[in-house]
Each structure stands twice: as structure tokens, then as C-alpha cells.
Backbone as CSV, one residue per row, in Angstrom:
resi,resn,N_x,N_y,N_z,CA_x,CA_y,CA_z,C_x,C_y,C_z
1,MET,39.083,35.092,112.528,37.337,34.455,112.197,37.364,33.696,111.199
2,SER,38.118,34.020,110.189,38.082,33.703,108.878,39.471,34.441,108.031
3,GLN,40.137,33.647,106.968,40.835,34.624,106.357,40.613,35.534,105.420
4,SER,39.129,35.560,105.016,38.572,36.665,104.354,38.107,37.739,105.238
5,LEU,38.076,37.671,106.461,37.189,38.529,107.062,37.846,38.800,108.593
6,ARG,37.800,39.808,109.239,38.453,40.109,110.474,37.522,40.817,111.037
7,LEU,37.163,40.651,112.285,36.091,41.403,113.203,36.743,41.493,114.479
8,THR,36.835,42.632,114.946,37.384,43.267,116.043,36.532,44.154,116.727
9,THR,36.257,43.979,118.106,35.454,45.202,118.921,36.022,46.015,119.760
10,GLU,35.998,47.141,119.848,36.886,48.228,120.672,35.705,49.268,121.129
11,ALA,35.334,49.613,122.253,34.476,50.796,122.846,33.279,50.912,122.121
12,GLY,32.426,49.672,121.845,31.081,49.743,121.099,31.402,49.636,119.649
13,VAL,32.223,49.633,119.222,32.611,49.760,117.831,33.025,48.495,117.341
14,ALA,32.142,47.488,116.440,32.650,46.428,115.626,33.425,46.804,114.254
15,HIS,34.407,46.434,114.256,34.883,46.719,112.921,35.110,45.539,112.040
16,LEU,34.373,45.345,111.062,34.235,44.282,109.882,35.036,44.581,108.868
17,GLU,36.413,44.214,108.796,37.277,44.541,107.607,37.460,43.354,106.710
18,MET,37.205,43.280,105.541,37.376,42.342,104.708,39.004,42.442,104.140
19,THR,39.477,41.175,104.281,40.798,40.651,104.333,41.292,39.923,103.084
20,ARG,40.852,40.134,101.575,41.340,39.366,101.053,41.756,40.493,99.593
21,PRO,42.849,40.969,100.263,43.592,41.852,99.177,44.025,41.870,97.888
22,LEU,44.465,40.549,97.836,45.093,40.187,96.640,43.946,39.750,95.596
23,ARG,42.715,39.257,96.003,41.354,39.483,95.310,40.426,40.570,95.143
24,SER,41.048,42.002,95.423,40.175,43.120,95.989,39.036,42.886,96.733
25,ASN,39.424,42.131,97.685,38.045,41.807,98.570,36.913,41.263,97.844
26,SER,37.057,40.555,96.757,35.826,39.901,96.652,35.413,38.547,96.916
27,PHE,34.133,38.067,96.669,33.523,37.367,97.807,33.493,36.254,96.726
28,ASP,34.226,34.857,97.305,33.672,33.576,96.968,32.753,32.993,98.140
29,LEU,32.295,31.959,97.616,31.254,31.295,98.908,31.601,31.248,100.252
30,GLU,32.917,31.094,100.492,33.362,30.799,101.530,33.447,32.219,102.124
31,ALA,33.823,33.207,101.377,33.755,34.539,102.252,32.250,35.226,102.565
32,ALA,31.560,34.878,101.684,30.058,35.400,102.017,29.602,34.554,102.827
33,ARG,29.851,33.390,103.425,29.309,32.548,104.517,30.062,33.148,105.705
34,ALA,31.326,33.823,105.802,32.131,34.531,106.448,31.377,35.742,107.190
35,PHE,31.350,36.766,106.028,30.612,37.765,106.187,29.240,37.546,106.831
36,GLU,28.407,36.625,106.444,26.807,36.509,107.221,27.076,36.030,108.709
37,ALA,28.024,35.100,108.841,28.511,35.110,110.274,28.766,36.080,110.853
38,ALA,29.649,37.120,110.368,29.932,38.237,111.403,29.056,39.188,111.470
39,VAL,28.265,39.413,110.471,26.824,40.103,110.615,25.836,39.696,111.884
40,ARG,25.809,38.416,111.828,25.136,37.691,112.862,25.530,37.893,114.298
41,ARG,26.887,37.988,114.724,27.418,38.377,115.605,27.102,39.849,116.289
42,THR,27.120,40.773,115.019,26.835,41.988,115.527,25.283,42.013,115.953
43,GLU,24.674,41.420,115.503,23.250,41.550,115.838,22.770,41.177,117.240
44,THR,23.593,40.073,117.698,23.387,39.328,119.094,24.048,40.309,120.259
45,ASP,25.398,40.677,119.703,26.136,41.354,120.550,25.615,42.542,121.671
46,ASP,25.097,42.909,122.282,24.693,43.791,122.866,25.756,45.158,123.356
47,ALA,26.956,44.726,123.411,28.095,45.441,123.554,28.357,46.234,122.356
48,ILE,27.954,46.042,121.052,28.408,46.515,119.921,27.182,47.492,119.681
49,HIS,27.414,48.917,119.585,26.447,49.714,119.022,26.716,50.562,117.908
50,VAL,27.727,50.106,117.042,28.105,50.732,115.676,28.858,49.608,115.021
51,VAL,28.476,49.729,113.687,29.534,48.841,112.763,30.230,49.544,111.726
52,LEU,31.463,49.512,111.996,32.255,49.846,110.783,32.899,49.004,109.839
53,LEU,32.649,49.434,108.353,32.797,48.217,107.437,34.002,48.845,106.872
54,THR,35.230,48.136,106.418,36.440,48.733,105.562,36.459,47.273,104.986
55,GLY,37.595,47.969,103.672,38.241,46.958,102.962,39.824,46.932,103.345
56,GLU,40.547,45.786,103.486,42.401,45.776,103.250,42.783,45.843,101.934
57,GLY,43.682,46.725,101.960,44.507,46.663,100.719,44.198,48.037,99.644
58,LYS,44.475,47.869,98.367,44.484,48.748,97.553,42.853,49.075,97.153
59,ARG,41.839,48.054,97.076,40.346,48.394,97.000,39.686,48.190,97.953
60,PHE,38.285,48.707,97.953,37.468,48.161,98.722,37.069,47.086,98.743
61,SER,36.247,46.882,97.364,35.648,45.628,97.160,35.228,45.650,95.557
62,ALA,35.730,44.298,95.128,35.481,44.228,93.599,34.081,43.581,93.450
63,GLY,33.231,43.247,94.321,32.376,42.464,94.324,32.296,40.843,94.396
64,GLY,31.594,40.080,93.450,31.809,38.795,93.448,33.251,38.164,92.678
65,ASP,33.482,37.142,93.341,34.702,36.818,93.046,34.839,35.732,91.455
66,VAL,35.135,36.537,90.386,34.540,36.048,89.214,35.475,34.736,88.761
67,GLY,36.771,34.762,89.634,37.668,33.309,89.710,36.826,32.288,90.236
68,SER,36.175,32.465,91.269,35.545,31.205,91.661,34.375,30.946,90.762
69,MET,33.648,31.892,90.273,32.467,31.263,89.668,33.067,30.683,88.209
70,ALA,33.963,30.947,87.793,34.737,30.415,86.547,34.947,28.759,86.776
71,ALA,35.550,28.709,88.039,35.940,27.471,88.161,34.584,26.417,88.736
72,ALA,33.744,27.050,88.968,32.506,25.977,89.602,32.098,25.187,88.416
73,ARG,31.812,23.945,88.632,31.438,23.021,87.843,30.138,23.220,87.418
74,ASP,29.182,23.828,88.193,27.724,24.287,87.874,28.016,26.025,88.284
75,ARG,28.103,26.481,87.267,28.109,28.018,87.347,27.089,28.624,87.510
76,GLY,25.858,28.232,87.352,24.521,28.800,87.456,23.955,28.469,89.139
77,GLY,24.525,27.184,89.622,23.968,26.676,90.937,25.016,27.692,91.917
78,TYR,26.292,27.596,91.447,27.144,28.148,92.497,26.894,29.520,92.539
79,LEU,26.723,30.167,91.559,26.393,31.854,91.465,25.218,32.382,92.178
80,GLN,24.088,31.382,92.079,23.012,31.767,92.500,23.170,31.570,94.229
81,GLU,23.778,30.374,94.480,24.170,30.100,96.081,24.878,31.230,96.411
82,LEU,25.966,31.900,96.039,26.828,33.081,95.981,25.995,34.105,96.265
83,ALA,25.316,34.564,95.565,24.411,35.884,95.523,23.347,35.575,96.653
84,ASP,22.738,34.682,96.754,21.886,34.451,97.835,22.433,34.449,99.213
85,THR,23.304,33.884,99.726,24.241,33.976,100.708,24.530,35.131,101.147
86,LEU,25.272,36.190,100.252,25.930,37.462,100.188,24.494,38.556,100.477
87,ASP,23.633,38.360,99.469,22.421,39.174,99.826,22.075,39.209,101.327
88,GLY,21.612,37.515,101.831,21.257,37.467,102.728,21.623,38.226,103.903
89,ALA,23.139,37.898,103.900,24.089,39.070,104.853,23.710,40.327,104.583
90,LEU,23.599,40.849,103.442,23.415,42.397,103.361,21.909,42.800,103.881
91,GLN,21.249,42.048,103.796,19.672,42.263,104.183,19.539,42.185,105.657
92,ARG,20.402,41.330,106.339,20.568,41.427,107.708,21.358,42.804,108.384
93,LEU,22.135,43.136,107.611,23.182,44.172,107.653,22.339,45.605,107.652
94,ASP,21.164,45.431,106.444,20.477,46.535,106.197,19.713,46.680,107.289
95,ALA,19.193,45.651,108.005,17.808,45.631,109.063,18.443,46.125,110.382
96,LEU,19.758,46.003,110.466,20.324,46.123,111.725,20.139,47.628,112.536
97,ALA,19.751,47.143,113.753,19.070,48.608,114.599,20.432,49.146,115.144
98,LYS,21.413,49.386,114.496,22.679,49.870,115.155,23.207,50.516,113.646
99,PRO,24.145,51.754,113.804,24.346,52.437,112.560,25.713,51.665,112.005
100,VAL,25.556,51.833,110.478,26.831,51.249,110.200,27.471,52.415,109.458
101,VAL,29.047,52.582,109.373,29.751,53.304,108.902,30.603,52.745,107.944
102,VAL,31.078,53.072,106.906,31.845,52.480,105.375,32.596,53.436,105.075
103,ALA,33.902,52.798,104.925,34.849,53.314,104.270,35.333,52.904,103.256
104,VAL,35.294,53.510,101.961,35.653,52.905,100.640,36.823,53.740,99.946
105,HIS,37.863,53.043,99.131,38.976,53.636,98.541,39.437,52.751,97.501
106,GLY,40.030,53.166,96.251,40.357,52.299,95.166,39.358,52.445,94.404
107,ALA,38.637,51.310,94.382,37.213,51.007,93.407,36.364,50.401,94.322
108,VAL,35.264,50.482,93.710,33.988,49.808,94.321,33.033,49.190,93.113
109,ALA,33.051,48.137,93.052,32.415,47.354,91.767,31.279,46.244,91.945
110,GLY,30.329,46.104,91.098,29.587,44.835,91.273,28.974,44.966,92.695
111,ALA,28.884,43.507,92.902,28.247,43.649,94.514,28.899,44.425,95.780
112,GLY,29.979,44.978,95.306,30.793,46.048,96.099,30.047,47.101,96.409
113,ILE,28.898,47.634,95.576,28.035,48.782,95.706,27.082,48.559,96.627
114,GLY,26.418,47.243,96.509,25.398,46.771,97.501,25.884,46.832,98.692
115,LEU,26.948,46.393,98.801,27.765,46.190,100.352,28.170,47.611,100.783
116,MET,28.444,48.560,100.137,28.605,49.867,100.413,27.340,50.443,100.846
117,LEU,26.226,50.175,100.165,25.106,50.911,100.329,24.319,50.224,101.513
118,ALA,25.090,49.205,102.396,24.396,48.844,103.445,24.591,49.661,104.543
119,GLY,25.347,50.640,104.172,26.172,51.687,105.401,24.974,52.783,105.247
120,ASP,25.212,53.730,106.321,24.376,54.635,106.664,25.061,56.030,106.365
121,ILE,26.224,56.064,106.828,27.408,56.891,106.723,28.609,56.675,105.758
122,ILE,28.608,56.774,104.438,29.864,56.495,103.564,30.977,57.274,103.317
123,VAL,32.019,57.060,103.863,33.177,57.992,103.689,34.201,57.616,102.589
124,ALA,34.172,58.395,101.535,35.303,57.681,100.088,36.352,58.799,100.196
125,GLU,37.379,58.160,99.806,38.706,58.658,99.353,38.293,59.224,98.018
126,ARG,38.925,60.347,97.783,38.485,61.173,96.849,38.795,60.494,95.194
127,SER,39.717,59.497,95.090,39.940,59.218,93.978,38.954,57.771,93.500
128,THR,38.565,57.388,94.744,37.863,56.050,94.249,36.925,56.085,92.930
129,LYS,36.802,54.781,92.431,36.117,54.860,91.514,34.883,53.905,91.643
130,PHE,33.725,54.102,91.156,32.582,53.424,91.431,32.159,52.857,90.178
131,VAL,31.880,51.519,89.882,31.467,50.982,88.505,30.279,49.736,88.976
132,THR,29.540,49.503,88.234,28.827,48.296,88.162,29.418,47.138,87.725
133,ALA,30.152,47.161,86.851,30.806,46.239,86.060,30.190,44.838,85.473
134,TYR,28.839,44.740,86.126,28.142,43.318,85.677,28.299,43.312,83.982
135,SER,28.180,44.219,83.315,27.911,43.822,82.194,29.022,43.553,81.164
136,GLY,30.186,43.934,81.588,31.578,43.807,81.042,31.979,42.138,81.025
137,ILE,31.203,41.662,81.975,31.263,40.222,82.077,29.944,39.281,81.745
138,GLY,28.693,39.891,80.823,27.623,39.495,80.718,26.899,39.326,81.879
139,LEU,26.934,39.881,82.894,26.166,39.319,84.074,25.433,40.904,84.516
140,THR,24.496,40.377,85.614,23.244,41.150,85.901,23.386,41.908,87.346
141,PRO,22.862,42.685,87.564,23.093,43.136,89.172,22.611,42.005,90.152
142,ASP,23.287,42.124,91.253,22.839,41.132,92.566,23.067,41.827,93.952
143,CYS,22.661,41.305,94.749,22.801,41.940,96.137,22.457,43.229,96.189
144,GLY,21.154,43.284,95.711,20.399,44.476,96.377,20.873,45.632,95.419
145,VAL,21.776,45.373,94.401,21.869,46.671,93.461,20.974,47.329,93.014
146,SER,20.222,46.632,92.261,19.294,46.802,91.614,17.944,47.791,92.338
147,TRP,17.766,46.967,93.257,17.360,47.800,94.553,17.220,49.148,95.451
148,LEU,19.044,48.958,95.357,19.531,50.128,96.582,19.840,51.227,95.550
149,LEU,20.380,51.124,94.274,20.950,52.137,93.645,20.071,53.148,93.274
150,PRO,18.903,52.884,92.558,18.093,53.658,92.199,17.525,54.811,93.527
151,ARG,17.375,54.135,94.596,16.906,54.899,95.770,18.071,55.749,96.142
152,ALA,19.439,55.364,96.199,20.346,56.163,96.624,20.438,57.452,95.575
153,ILE,20.494,57.221,94.226,20.626,58.186,93.458,19.942,58.605,92.434
154,GLY,18.529,57.732,92.299,17.699,58.368,91.395,17.694,57.209,90.133
155,GLN,16.749,56.872,89.260,16.515,55.731,88.483,17.346,55.949,87.253
156,GLN,17.492,57.303,86.758,18.157,57.418,85.529,19.558,57.095,85.960
157,ARG,19.993,57.920,86.930,21.593,57.825,87.186,22.106,56.317,87.441
158,ALA,20.840,55.330,88.322,21.450,54.154,88.289,21.421,53.506,86.687
159,LEU,20.401,53.737,85.892,20.727,52.945,84.755,21.716,53.601,83.908
160,GLN,22.244,54.673,84.228,23.674,54.782,83.651,24.444,54.207,84.083
161,LEU,24.809,53.969,85.367,25.736,53.168,85.950,25.772,51.650,85.459
162,ALA,24.545,51.043,85.375,24.385,49.906,85.185,24.394,49.562,83.516
163,LEU,24.220,50.141,82.665,24.050,50.115,81.193,25.193,50.549,80.492
164,MET,26.215,51.156,81.102,27.306,51.839,80.642,28.616,51.612,81.458
165,PRO,29.624,51.170,80.741,30.894,50.589,81.396,31.776,51.934,82.133
166,HIS,31.237,53.039,82.029,32.254,53.899,82.315,31.878,54.427,84.113
167,PRO,32.955,54.158,84.833,33.048,54.630,86.378,32.947,55.982,86.514
168,ILE,32.178,56.202,87.620,32.332,57.473,88.072,33.344,57.805,89.007
169,ASP,33.897,59.081,89.248,34.928,59.155,90.592,34.147,59.714,91.635
170,GLY,35.020,60.031,92.467,34.383,60.515,94.083,33.578,61.566,93.918
171,GLU,34.202,62.675,93.052,33.535,63.936,93.161,32.133,63.581,92.690
172,LYS,32.128,62.751,91.444,30.619,62.758,91.130,29.541,61.888,92.025
173,ALA,30.213,60.628,92.484,29.557,60.120,93.498,28.838,60.954,94.844
174,LEU,30.022,61.911,95.292,29.413,62.719,96.191,28.096,63.817,95.735
175,VAL,28.122,64.162,94.374,27.357,65.029,94.181,25.711,64.189,94.009
176,TRP,25.992,63.135,93.405,24.776,62.088,93.031,23.958,61.586,94.411
177,GLY,24.966,61.719,95.551,24.309,60.971,96.696,24.816,59.650,97.039
178,LEU,25.678,59.262,96.403,25.987,57.906,96.316,26.942,57.676,97.708
179,VAL,27.839,58.722,97.912,28.812,58.578,99.483,28.102,60.091,100.303
180,SER,28.627,59.816,101.275,28.225,61.096,102.260,29.231,62.028,102.247
181,GLU,30.448,61.640,102.337,31.677,62.487,102.435,33.012,62.077,101.922
182,LEU,33.747,62.923,101.053,34.993,62.739,100.651,36.063,62.925,101.372
183,VAL,37.178,62.393,101.438,38.510,62.867,102.419,39.588,62.357,101.174
184,ASP,40.782,63.165,101.578,41.936,63.069,100.918,43.100,62.131,101.557
185,GLY,43.238,60.836,101.665,44.170,59.998,102.004,43.773,59.101,103.042
186,ASP,42.950,59.132,103.847,42.407,58.309,104.979,41.009,58.183,105.586
187,PRO,39.948,57.431,104.206,38.745,57.457,104.659,38.409,56.656,105.944
188,ILE,39.756,55.549,105.818,39.319,54.744,107.377,39.296,55.193,108.511
189,GLY,40.459,56.218,108.476,40.577,57.064,109.818,39.111,57.856,110.010
190,ARG,39.028,58.466,109.097,37.798,59.288,109.419,36.459,58.499,109.714
191,ALA,36.293,57.298,108.786,35.021,56.771,109.234,34.878,56.089,110.517
192,ARG,36.623,55.567,111.157,36.689,55.263,112.443,36.022,56.387,113.623
193,GLU,36.569,57.686,113.048,36.272,58.828,113.982,34.631,58.833,114.252
194,ILE,33.866,58.842,113.153,32.570,58.889,112.878,32.035,57.722,113.879
195,ALA,32.544,56.770,113.462,31.733,55.281,114.114,31.985,55.700,115.607
196,GLN,33.437,55.965,115.934,33.192,56.400,117.601,32.632,57.150,118.251
197,SER,31.974,58.315,117.314,31.518,59.384,117.878,30.000,59.021,117.940
198,LEU,29.448,58.108,117.224,28.009,57.665,116.996,27.981,56.474,118.584
199,ALA,29.213,55.580,118.710,28.971,54.637,119.758,29.054,55.356,121.126
200,ALA,29.637,56.475,121.046,29.631,57.176,122.405,28.203,58.359,122.660
201,GLY,27.439,57.913,121.480,25.987,58.661,121.671,24.879,57.813,122.152
202,PRO,23.598,58.456,122.370,22.684,57.465,122.414,22.266,56.306,121.622
203,GLY,23.078,55.193,122.155,22.817,54.062,120.677,21.434,53.671,120.408
204,ALA,20.661,53.488,121.536,19.427,52.709,121.095,18.741,53.618,120.100
205,SER,18.848,55.082,120.328,17.808,55.610,119.614,18.322,55.936,118.444
206,LEU,19.728,56.188,118.182,20.156,56.146,116.801,19.897,54.868,116.201
207,GLY,19.844,53.698,116.784,19.762,52.347,115.746,18.387,52.466,115.545
208,GLN,17.448,52.750,116.357,16.021,53.044,115.851,15.749,53.929,114.875
209,ALA,16.283,54.901,114.919,16.022,56.017,113.851,16.800,55.418,112.508
210,ARG,18.134,54.762,112.414,18.463,54.233,111.313,17.333,52.890,110.824
211,ARG,16.996,52.218,111.734,16.053,51.298,111.307,14.612,51.691,110.623
212,LEU,14.073,53.064,111.285,13.140,53.342,110.872,12.941,53.961,109.528
213,ILE,14.301,54.486,109.329,14.455,55.544,107.918,14.582,54.188,106.874
214,ARG,15.728,53.114,107.134,15.640,52.308,106.387,14.704,51.240,105.576
215,SER,13.863,51.180,106.658,12.421,49.902,106.738,11.173,50.855,105.912
216,SER,11.687,52.208,105.676,10.240,53.033,105.146,10.071,52.697,104.076
217,TRP,11.168,52.423,103.178,10.964,52.078,101.635,9.895,50.964,101.336
218,THR,9.482,49.954,102.326,8.930,48.710,101.926,7.414,48.775,102.594
219,VAL,7.056,49.722,103.302,5.796,50.061,104.063,5.126,51.354,103.569
220,ASP,4.045,51.450,103.834,2.896,52.468,103.212,3.356,53.990,104.392
221,ARG,2.951,55.050,104.125,2.894,56.070,104.869,2.187,55.992,106.297
222,ALA,1.024,55.245,106.422,0.532,54.879,107.797,1.206,53.967,108.537
223,THR,1.339,53.119,108.014,2.705,51.763,108.640,3.574,52.545,109.198
224,SER,4.473,53.107,108.655,5.780,54.125,109.102,5.409,55.064,110.086
225,GLY,4.516,55.779,110.177,3.830,56.466,110.988,3.529,55.933,112.546
226,ALA,2.741,54.681,112.325,2.747,54.028,113.343,3.754,53.274,114.164
227,ASP,4.545,52.930,113.080,6.091,52.313,113.498,6.577,53.606,114.712
228,GLU,7.040,54.787,113.779,7.335,55.730,114.408,6.847,55.836,115.885
229,SER,5.535,56.149,116.263,4.745,56.307,117.514,5.165,55.234,118.547
230,ARG,5.280,53.871,118.176,5.410,52.949,118.955,6.729,53.163,119.325
231,THR,7.791,53.561,118.391,8.883,53.565,118.535,9.429,54.590,119.618
232,ILE,9.008,55.825,119.295,9.163,57.029,120.501,8.426,56.844,121.660
233,ALA,7.514,56.220,121.530,6.600,56.131,122.842,7.600,55.171,123.663
234,HIS,8.252,54.105,123.162,9.040,53.278,123.865,10.213,53.762,124.141
235,ALA,10.946,54.571,123.414,12.197,55.500,123.889,12.099,56.274,124.825
236,VAL,10.878,56.896,124.993,10.940,57.856,126.317,11.026,57.549,127.710
237,THR,10.618,55.998,127.561,10.565,55.407,128.970,11.768,54.762,129.321
238,THR,13.140,55.032,128.533,14.441,54.203,128.468,15.137,54.965,129.459
239,PRO,16.077,54.582,130.185,16.748,55.383,131.292,17.747,56.197,130.434
240,GLU,18.111,55.923,129.237,19.006,56.676,128.504,18.312,58.249,128.158
241,ALA,17.151,58.107,127.351,16.091,58.918,127.136,15.924,60.180,128.492
242,GLN,15.393,59.099,129.587,15.066,60.064,130.728,16.234,60.968,131.102
243,ASN,17.272,60.299,131.129,18.699,61.142,131.580,18.740,62.474,130.762
244,LEU,18.891,62.170,129.239,19.082,63.182,128.179,17.936,64.295,128.341
245,ILE,16.910,63.793,128.463,15.569,64.786,128.681,15.744,65.739,129.920
246,GLU,15.834,64.980,131.022,16.208,65.796,132.290,17.244,66.914,132.007
247,ALA,18.250,66.549,131.565,19.542,67.588,131.308,19.044,68.605,130.254
248,PHE,18.323,67.923,129.310,17.808,69.328,128.693,17.030,70.213,128.950
249,VAL,16.102,69.669,129.944,15.122,70.416,130.848,15.732,71.326,131.713
250,ARG,17.090,70.960,132.483,17.386,71.767,133.341,18.089,72.774,132.550
251,GLY,18.373,72.602,131.398,19.357,73.836,130.730,20.764,73.431,130.718
């Protein structure tokens, strides 16, 4: 698909793998565009029930490619286009009515945190380091980090990560609620196992449950409740739900 990205599909799982290991899977504009195209493919392919997101090499993602920013003739214009393109892709991934499983390792920095938080279940290798990194080069959060991070771990912890240069480790990330699960050695294998299990389950209802929870931040209680009622009323009419309900009633 692209030198920066590999998209493969098997048994209902779309494996989206970032493939710029020598650049710590950071994003230049070409990589951001490739990522957006891949997310669009997962939206429209009905054979895809779950998305698995991983990074090749020693690190999950360093966020934006600082080298590409420095090389741009119009740094402000380039960085805005890069941030807008990648954030647009992440918003699409966030709104996807299909579960997203993420495996992280090595380091997650800058926009890589926004990328990671587009996932519903995040499996981290225990030694992974998490750092916002923006202030180290005089920049500010992008790609949804300032919106997603406080919702994941609370405002004060998010401010600590944003304002102080010190990374946190996997143990603290788990305690804070930044990741779902820690493993020793092979987070991709564990994340693939989870993704395959989800893909074998009631895909439509899992996807809608994900959509309901992730969209609830932007609506009031009444709107969310009405959406839940419409969604469950439709779900009960599907063959998938009818078969599962009949099996449940039969015991």
C-alpha cells in the first residue's frame, strides 16, 4: 500500500502496521495520507470486523516526523497540513463502528499518544515509555492529544505529562488507565489474539457498543440515551442478535 504502511486482512481482522522503523514510525505528510487512506478502507470493507494497529521495529511511534518539519520551506503551513491530515484520519478511526485493538512497545511519543488512544483495547509491553515530547522541541499537542489524554487519565495527570519532560513507564501507564493490559515480550501477539477473538464474536453489536461509548463525550445524556435506544432496537432485529437470543433462551 505504501512504504510507510502495510494493511493486511485475515479472518475479519485488518492489521494496520506502520512500517517506518528507521524513523520510529513517525509521520511525514506522505505517511499521514497513507494512514488516512487505510482507515477509509477499513470503513468501507464489510469483511473487516476489527482493526489491529501496530508499529514495526523498536518503537510503536514517535508521532510527527521532526526531520520533515525542519526540511519544509513553509514550516507552519507544512505542520498544519500534516496535523490536519493525521488528525482527520484519527477522527475517522475514533468514529469507526468496529473495535480497534492497539499493541505498543518501545516508546510512544507526541502524536503517537493520540494514535494509541484511538484504540479501545491497548496492549503494552511492560518496558514501554510514554512521553508527550512536544515541549522538548517547543511545540504543542496535536492529533487529539489535548482532548483524548485528560479523558483517559484525568486532567492533572494529563497536565503532568504535557508540561514535564519525564516519561512514564508501562506500570504507571496501566495504573493511570492509559493502557488496558501489560505483557512481557510480545504485545503484538497478545493484541492479535484479542483482535481475533473480537472478530469471531458479534461484530455488529461490538462495533456499535464502541461507537456509543466513544461518541458519548460529545453529546448530552438525553442524546446519548436516545441513541442507545435506537441502536438496541435495531440490533434486536438483526439475524445475529436473534440467533444469539434464541440460544440464550434455550439455555
